[in-house]
C-alpha positions as CSV (number, residue, x, y, z in Angstrom):
1,X,0.4,0.0,-0.1
2,X,1.4,3.3,-1.2
3,X,2.1,6.2,2.2
4,X,-0.7,7.6,2.9
5,X,-2.3,9.7,6.1
6,X,-3.7,6.7,7.1
7,X,-0.4,4.0,5.8
8,X,1.9,7.3,7.6
9,X,0.7,8.2,11.0
10,X,-2.1,4.4,12.0
11,X,0.0,1.3,13.0
12,X,-2.9,-0.4,12.2
13,X,-5.7,0.1,10.4
14,X,-8.1,-0.2,13.9
15,X,-5.4,2.3,15.1
16,X,-6.2,4.5,12.3
17,X,-10.0,4.5,12.9
18,X,-9.6,5.6,16.8
19,X,-7.5,8.4,16.2
20,X,-9.6,9.6,12.7
21,X,-13.2,10.4,14.3
22,X,-15.5,10.5,12.0
23,X,-19.2,11.0,11.2
24,X,-21.4,9.1,13.3
25,X,-19.1,6.2,13.8
26,X,-15.9,6.2,14.5
27,X,-15.5,9.6,15.9
28,X,-16.9,9.1,19.8
29,X,-13.8,6.6,20.2
30,X,-11.0,9.3,19.7
31,X,-12.0,10.7,23.2
32,X,-11.6,6.9,24.6
33,X,-8.5,6.4,23.1
34,X,-6.7,9.5,21.9
35,X,-5.9,12.8,21.9
36,X,-6.3,15.2,19.5
37,X,-2.5,15.3,18.6
38,X,-2.6,11.6,17.7
39,X,-5.0,13.0,14.7
40,X,-3.1,12.3,11.3
41,X,-0.9,14.9,10.3
42,X,-1.8,16.5,7.4
43,X,0.7,16.6,4.4
44,X,1.7,20.4,4.2
45,X,0.4,24.0,6.2
46,X,-3.3,24.2,6.7
47,X,-5.4,26.9,5.2
48,X,-8.9,25.6,5.6
49,X,-9.4,23.4,9.1
50,X,-12.9,23.2,7.4
51,X,-15.1,23.7,4.3
52,X,-19.0,24.3,4.4
53,X,-20.1,23.8,0.9
54,X,-23.2,25.3,-0.1
55,X,-25.1,22.8,-2.8
56,X,-27.2,24.5,-5.2
57,X,-29.3,21.5,-5.9
58,X,-29.8,21.6,-9.2
59,X,-27.6,23.9,-11.3
60,X,-28.1,27.4,-11.2
61,X,-27.4,29.6,-13.9
62,X,-24.1,30.7,-13.8
63,X,-24.9,33.3,-16.9
64,X,-27.5,34.8,-14.9
65,X,-25.5,35.0,-11.5
66,X,-21.8,36.2,-11.8
67,X,-20.8,35.4,-15.5
68,X,-22.4,38.5,-17.8
69,X,-22.2,38.2,-21.3
70,X,-22.9,40.7,-23.4
71,X,-22.7,38.8,-26.9
72,X,-26.3,37.4,-26.1
73,X,-28.1,40.9,-26.3
74,X,-26.4,41.0,-29.6
75,X,-27.1,37.2,-30.3
76,X,-30.6,37.1,-28.9
77,X,-33.3,34.7,-30.9
78,X,-30.8,33.5,-33.3
79,X,-29.1,30.0,-33.3
80,X,-25.7,29.1,-31.7
81,X,-23.3,30.3,-34.5
82,X,-21.6,27.6,-36.5
83,X,-18.4,28.6,-35.2
84,X,-19.6,26.7,-32.0
85,X,-19.3,22.8,-31.5
86,X,-22.9,21.4,-30.7
87,X,-23.2,20.2,-27.0
88,X,-24.9,17.6,-26.0
89,X,-27.1,18.5,-23.6
90,X,-29.9,16.8,-21.4
91,X,-32.9,17.1,-23.2
92,X,-31.6,16.4,-26.5
93,X,-32.8,19.3,-28.7
94,X,-32.0,22.0,-26.6
95,X,-28.1,22.2,-28.9
96,X,-30.5,23.6,-31.6
97,X,-32.7,26.1,-30.0
98,X,-32.2,29.9,-30.2
99,X,-29.5,32.3,-28.0
100,X,-31.6,34.0,-24.6
101,X,-30.1,37.2,-23.6
102,X,-29.9,37.7,-19.8
103,X,-32.7,40.1,-18.3
104,X,-31.1,40.4,-15.1
105,X,-29.1,43.7,-14.6
106,X,-24.9,43.2,-14.2
107,X,-23.2,46.4,-11.7
108,X,-19.1,45.7,-10.4
109,X,-19.5,45.8,-6.7
110,X,-16.6,45.9,-4.1
111,X,-13.2,46.5,-5.0
112,X,-12.5,43.7,-6.2
113,X,-15.2,44.9,-9.3
114,X,-16.9,41.2,-9.1
115,X,-19.9,41.3,-11.9
116,X,-22.7,39.9,-9.7
117,X,-26.3,40.4,-10.8
118,X,-29.7,41.7,-8.7
119,X,-31.0,38.2,-8.0
120,X,-28.3,38.2,-5.5
121,X,-28.1,41.6,-3.5
122,X,-26.6,40.5,-0.2
123,X,-24.3,38.3,-2.3
124,X,-22.8,41.4,-4.2
125,X,-22.0,43.1,-0.5
126,X,-19.4,39.8,0.1
127,X,-18.3,39.9,-3.0
128,X,-14.2,41.2,-2.2
129,X,-14.5,37.8,-0.2
130,X,-15.0,35.5,-3.3
131,X,-12.4,33.5,-5.7
132,X,-14.6,32.6,-8.7
133,X,-13.9,30.3,-10.3
134,X,-15.5,30.9,-13.9
135,X,-13.9,27.9,-15.9
136,X,-15.2,24.6,-14.5
137,X,-15.9,21.9,-16.5
138,X,-17.6,18.9,-15.9
139,X,-18.9,15.2,-17.0
140,X,-22.5,14.7,-16.0
141,X,-25.9,15.6,-18.1
142,X,-28.2,14.4,-15.6
143,X,-28.8,15.0,-12.1
144,X,-28.0,12.1,-10.8
145,X,-24.7,11.8,-12.7
146,X,-23.4,15.1,-12.0
147,X,-24.2,15.3,-8.4
148,X,-22.4,11.9,-7.5
149,X,-19.5,13.3,-10.0
150,X,-18.8,17.0,-8.0
151,X,-19.6,14.8,-5.0
152,X,-17.4,12.2,-5.1
153,X,-16.0,12.8,-8.8
154,X,-17.6,9.8,-10.1
155,X,-20.7,9.4,-12.5
156,X,-21.6,6.4,-10.4
157,X,-22.4,5.2,-7.4
158,X,-20.1,3.4,-5.1
159,X,-17.1,6.4,-4.9
160,X,-16.8,8.3,-1.2
161,X,-17.8,11.8,-1.1
162,X,-15.8,14.5,-0.6
163,X,-16.5,15.4,3.4
164,X,-15.5,11.8,3.9
165,X,-12.3,11.3,1.9
166,X,-11.9,15.2,4.7
167,X,-12.8,13.0,7.7
168,X,-10.9,9.7,6.2
169,X,-7.9,11.5,6.2
170,X,-7.0,14.1,8.7
171,X,-9.8,13.3,11.3
172,X,-12.3,15.4,13.8
173,X,-11.4,18.0,16.4
174,X,-14.6,17.1,17.9
175,X,-14.8,14.3,20.1
176,X,-19.0,14.7,20.6
177,X,-20.1,15.9,17.1
178,X,-19.9,14.0,13.7
179,X,-16.6,15.4,11.6
180,X,-19.2,15.6,8.5
181,X,-22.6,16.8,9.1
182,X,-25.2,17.3,6.5
183,X,-28.4,19.9,6.5
184,X,-30.7,20.3,3.8
185,X,-34.2,23.0,3.3
186,X,-36.4,20.5,3.1
187,X,-36.7,16.9,3.7
188,X,-36.3,15.6,0.4
189,X,-32.7,13.9,-1.0
190,X,-30.7,15.3,-3.7
191,X,-30.4,13.0,-6.6
192,X,-29.0,10.1,-6.3
193,X,-30.1,9.9,-2.6
194,X,-27.7,9.4,0.4
195,X,-25.0,8.2,-2.0
196,X,-24.5,11.9,-2.5
197,X,-23.0,12.1,0.9
198,X,-21.8,8.4,1.5
199,X,-18.7,6.6,2.4
200,X,-18.9,4.5,-0.3
201,X,-15.9,2.0,0.0
202,X,-14.9,3.7,2.8
203,X,-15.3,2.3,6.4
204,X,-19.1,3.5,6.8
205,X,-18.0,5.8,9.8
206,X,-16.7,7.5,7.3
207,X,-20.3,8.8,5.7
208,X,-21.7,11.8,6.2
209,X,-24.5,12.0,9.2
210,X,-27.7,14.1,8.0
211,X,-29.3,16.3,11.0
212,X,-32.5,17.4,11.1
213,X,-34.5,20.3,11.9
214,X,-36.4,20.6,16.0
215,X,-35.7,19.4,19.1
216,X,-33.7,16.1,18.0
217,X,-32.0,16.7,15.8
218,X,-30.0,13.1,14.7
219,X,-32.5,10.1,15.2
220,X,-31.3,7.1,17.4
221,X,-29.8,9.4,19.7
222,X,-32.0,9.7,22.6
223,X,-31.1,7.5,25.3
224,X,-34.1,4.7,25.9
225,X,-36.6,4.8,28.2
226,X,-35.7,3.9,31.8
227,X,-32.0,2.9,31.3
228,X,-30.0,4.8,32.6
229,X,-26.0,6.4,31.3
230,X,-24.2,4.3,34.0
231,X,-26.1,1.6,32.7
232,X,-25.4,2.5,29.0
233,X,-21.9,3.3,29.5
234,X,-21.6,-0.6,30.9
235,X,-23.1,-2.2,27.5
236,X,-20.9,-0.2,25.8
237,X,-17.9,-1.3,27.6
238,X,-18.7,-4.9,27.6
239,X,-19.3,-5.1,24.1
240,X,-15.8,-3.9,23.0
241,X,-14.6,-6.3,25.7
242,X,-16.2,-8.2,23.4
243,X,-15.2,-7.3,20.6
244,X,-10.9,-7.3,21.9
245,X,-11.6,-10.6,22.7
246,X,-12.4,-12.0,19.2
247,X,-10.8,-10.5,16.6
248,X,-10.9,-6.4,17.0
249,X,-13.1,-7.1,14.0
250,X,-13.8,-3.7,12.6
251,X,-17.1,-4.1,11.2
252,X,-17.9,-4.2,15.1
253,X,-16.1,-1.6,15.8
254,X,-17.1,1.3,13.6
255,X,-20.8,-0.2,14.8
256,X,-20.0,0.3,18.7
257,X,-18.6,3.7,17.5
258,X,-22.0,4.7,15.9
259,X,-23.2,4.1,19.5
260,X,-20.1,5.5,21.2
261,X,-21.2,9.3,19.3
262,X,-24.8,8.6,19.6
263,X,-24.5,8.6,23.3
264,X,-22.6,11.4,24.2
265,X,-24.6,13.7,21.1
266,X,-27.3,13.1,23.5
267,X,-26.1,15.5,25.8
268,X,-23.7,18.1,22.7
269,X,-26.7,17.8,19.4
270,X,-29.4,19.5,21.6
271,X,-26.5,22.3,22.3
272,X,-25.2,22.9,19.0
273,X,-28.6,23.1,17.5
274,X,-30.4,25.2,19.4
275,X,-30.4,28.6,17.9
276,X,-31.8,30.4,20.7
277,X,-28.8,30.9,22.2
278,X,-27.8,33.2,19.3
279,X,-28.3,37.3,19.8
280,X,-30.9,38.9,17.9
281,X,-28.6,40.6,15.5
282,X,-26.9,37.0,14.6
283,X,-30.9,36.0,13.9
284,X,-31.5,38.8,11.4
285,X,-27.8,39.1,10.0
286,X,-28.9,35.0,8.3
287,X,-32.5,36.4,7.8
288,X,-34.3,33.9,10.5
289,X,-36.7,36.2,11.2
290,X,-37.6,36.3,7.3
291,X,-40.3,33.2,6.3
292,X,-38.5,33.0,2.7
293,X,-35.0,33.0,3.6
294,X,-35.3,31.0,7.9
295,X,-35.0,27.0,6.2
296,X,-31.5,28.4,4.4
297,X,-30.2,30.7,6.6
298,X,-31.0,28.1,10.2
299,X,-28.9,26.3,8.5
300,X,-26.3,28.3,7.7
301,X,-26.3,29.6,11.1
302,X,-26.0,25.9,12.6
303,X,-23.2,25.4,10.1
304,X,-21.3,27.9,11.6
305,X,-21.6,26.7,14.9
306,X,-20.7,22.9,13.7
307,X,-17.2,24.3,12.4
308,X,-16.7,26.4,16.0
309,X,-17.1,23.3,17.7
310,X,-15.1,21.4,15.2
311,X,-16.8,19.7,12.6
312,X,-14.4,18.9,10.0
313,X,-17.0,19.1,6.6
314,X,-20.5,20.8,6.4
315,X,-22.3,20.4,3.2
316,X,-25.9,22.1,2.7
317,X,-28.0,21.7,0.1
318,X,-29.9,24.7,-0.7
319,X,-32.8,24.1,-3.1
320,X,-33.1,20.3,-2.3
321,X,-34.5,17.8,-4.7
322,X,-33.0,19.8,-8.4
323,X,-35.3,23.1,-7.4
324,X,-32.9,25.4,-9.4
325,X,-32.7,23.2,-12.2
326,X,-35.1,25.8,-14.7
327,X,-36.1,24.2,-17.4
328,X,-38.4,27.3,-18.0
329,X,-39.3,30.5,-16.3
330,X,-35.9,30.9,-15.3
331,X,-36.6,34.4,-13.5
332,X,-39.2,33.2,-11.7
333,X,-37.2,29.6,-10.7
334,X,-33.9,31.4,-9.9
335,X,-35.8,34.7,-8.4
336,X,-37.5,32.9,-6.0
337,X,-34.8,30.4,-5.0
338,X,-31.9,33.0,-4.4
339,X,-33.9,34.8,-2.0
340,X,-34.5,32.2,0.0
341,X,-30.7,31.7,-0.3
342,X,-28.8,35.0,-0.8
343,X,-29.2,36.6,2.6
344,X,-28.4,33.4,4.8
345,X,-25.2,32.7,2.3
346,X,-23.7,36.9,2.8
347,X,-24.8,36.4,6.3
348,X,-22.5,32.9,6.9
349,X,-19.2,35.1,5.3
350,X,-20.0,37.9,7.5
351,X,-20.6,36.2,10.2
352,X,-17.5,34.1,9.8
353,X,-15.9,36.9,9.1
354,X,-16.6,39.3,12.2
355,X,-15.3,36.0,14.2
356,X,-11.8,35.7,13.2
357,X,-12.8,32.1,11.3
358,X,-12.9,32.6,7.4
359,X,-9.6,32.2,6.9
360,X,-9.6,28.9,8.5
361,X,-13.3,27.9,6.8
362,X,-13.4,27.7,3.4
363,X,-16.8,28.4,2.1
364,X,-17.1,26.6,-1.5
365,X,-21.1,27.9,-3.5
366,X,-22.2,25.7,-6.7
367,X,-24.2,23.2,-8.0
368,X,-23.5,20.3,-10.0
369,X,-23.2,22.6,-13.2
370,X,-24.7,25.6,-15.0
371,X,-27.1,26.1,-17.9
372,X,-26.8,26.8,-21.4
373,X,-27.1,30.1,-22.9
374,X,-29.5,28.8,-25.5
375,X,-33.1,28.7,-24.3
376,X,-35.2,25.8,-23.2
377,X,-39.3,26.2,-23.4
378,X,-38.6,30.1,-24.3
379,X,-37.9,31.1,-20.9
380,X,-35.8,28.5,-19.2
381,X,-32.1,27.1,-19.7
382,X,-31.0,23.3,-20.2
383,X,-28.2,21.8,-17.9
384,X,-24.1,22.9,-18.9
385,X,-21.1,20.9,-17.6
386,X,-19.3,23.0,-20.2
387,X,-18.5,26.1,-18.7
388,X,-19.9,27.2,-15.3
389,X,-18.9,28.9,-11.5
390,X,-18.1,27.6,-8.9
391,X,-16.7,30.3,-5.8
392,X,-14.8,29.9,-2.6
393,X,-14.4,32.6,0.6
394,X,-12.0,32.4,2.8
395,X,-9.7,28.9,3.8
396,X,-6.3,30.5,1.9
397,X,-7.6,31.5,-1.3
398,X,-7.1,35.2,-3.0
399,X,-10.3,37.4,-2.4
400,X,-11.6,39.3,-5.2
401,X,-9.7,37.2,-7.7
402,X,-11.5,35.8,-10.6
403,X,-9.9,32.5,-12.6
404,X,-10.9,31.6,-15.3
405,X,-13.2,31.9,-18.3
406,X,-16.1,30.9,-20.4
407,X,-16.2,31.8,-23.9
408,X,-18.5,35.2,-25.4
409,X,-21.7,32.4,-24.6
410,X,-20.8,31.5,-22.1
411,X,-21.3,27.8,-22.9
412,X,-17.9,27.0,-22.7
413,X,-15.2,26.9,-20.3
414,X,-12.1,28.4,-22.6
415,X,-9.7,29.6,-20.0
416,X,-8.2,28.7,-16.3
417,X,-10.4,25.3,-16.7
418,X,-11.0,23.7,-13.9
419,X,-12.2,19.6,-13.7
420,X,-14.6,18.1,-10.6
421,X,-11.5,16.3,-9.6
422,X,-9.4,19.8,-9.8
423,X,-11.9,21.5,-7.5
424,X,-11.7,18.2,-5.1
425,X,-7.9,17.9,-5.3
426,X,-7.6,22.1,-4.7
427,X,-10.1,22.3,-1.5
428,X,-8.3,18.8,0.2
429,X,-4.6,21.1,-0.7
430,X,-6.0,24.0,1.4
431,X,-7.1,21.3,4.1
432,X,-3.4,20.7,3.8
433,X,-3.8,16.8,2.0
434,X,-2.4,16.1,-1.3
435,X,-4.9,13.9,-2.6
436,X,-2.3,11.7,-4.0
437,X,-1.0,10.6,-1.6
438,X,-4.2,9.4,0.5
439,X,-5.6,6.2,-0.1
440,X,-7.4,3.7,0.9
441,X,-7.2,-0.3,-0.7
442,X,-9.7,-1.3,-2.4
443,X,-10.3,-3.5,-4.9
444,X,-6.4,-4.7,-4.9
445,X,-5.6,-1.0,-5.3
446,X,-4.5,2.0,-4.0
447,X,-7.5,4.3,-4.7
448,X,-7.4,7.8,-4.4
449,X,-10.0,10.9,-3.9
450,X,-10.1,11.7,-7.5
451,X,-9.8,8.5,-8.9
452,X,-8.0,9.0,-12.1
453,X,-7.0,12.6,-13.0
454,X,-6.7,16.0,-11.1
455,X,-4.8,18.4,-9.5
456,X,-4.3,21.6,-7.4
457,X,-5.1,25.2,-8.6
458,X,-2.4,26.3,-6.3
459,X,-2.4,29.7,-8.1
460,X,-5.6,30.9,-6.5
461,X,-3.9,30.7,-2.9
462,X,-3.2,33.2,-1.2
């Protein structure tokens, strides 16, 4: 096995599980058998201790948000020029549809002069924190394929998601919460279901743990009626003793760890999700007091509380269930979803900055792809994995920076291309991890985060 983080800093696979921490699994054992100093060491200096990914499920339109294309005004209603290769699109017919200009008003904002449309007035106010990646590319055309790839670098199920890799490689600083938490604005699952935040071939301990809203954020963490804490503790100790007697089986170890974490979260989880502890000013900053923003605002505020407590990776699904999929009425679709996400995301960035957490927390904004410059149904846009925008904020990236570009119509990335695999490699690089050195033995070979290919884009680092 090649020398990945786990093989360099753990004497055995079982020891690594004890040291690394994880999602609803091995994390709890960190507090019992290892201190924070026993966590695997990064390969190089850490810029981002934590990641908060605002995942816009369905594919937001870069052309109508951050990447204005004046040429679309000139060619509005005309076919795609013959000089452009005809793309394969999800619906199969829209590549021949007429071009559609954006009706949004764009302005430059901040000292950076970032272009932001009128759909995102609050995010425009934090433009100088943003590092725009405008040459992003992916391979999938459907939502299931593309959501899986944006999370796992694979187009088919079976690979671990980025959050699982991050916690597998670096562990978690918290002893009483999962290292990888998933929050969504509805009870729906993203396309592909929980495979989008699953552990793939990594041990179950490293899967994302989905929190719910309300007094019981995670199911099955309440102590059974009539069972005392001492009795529950004694049961865990007895089961562990049996497991150690019978060859330290990892499957049982993971189940014991899951029960341990549930035990510890009986006291820690209710406290972290109790947003009443925040000030009125903080609630207004995020927009928890507004019906249209309340759900995303609560999740963004909770994400800040989680990273404060040492959670390594938080994924926020916004528009869960592919709601950003604007095949028709793009203005109505994006208008509603931007109102729901604008203040919460901007509030998160402002709050992290004023608390001194933005430098050590990487905020990611983006969906599984962008939208085409060609119209669909007269007022919508189809899927576009050939060129779209993702942005970073904090976490050691250059603020107010633009990397990459799409062509004059916003269809293809023509400069500074960043494939999904490059995005993942870059995020891990910011977390101190060489993505090619973090390996896991699966089906007879050493697997890495990106599968084959991918490299960090270091030109965007401060």
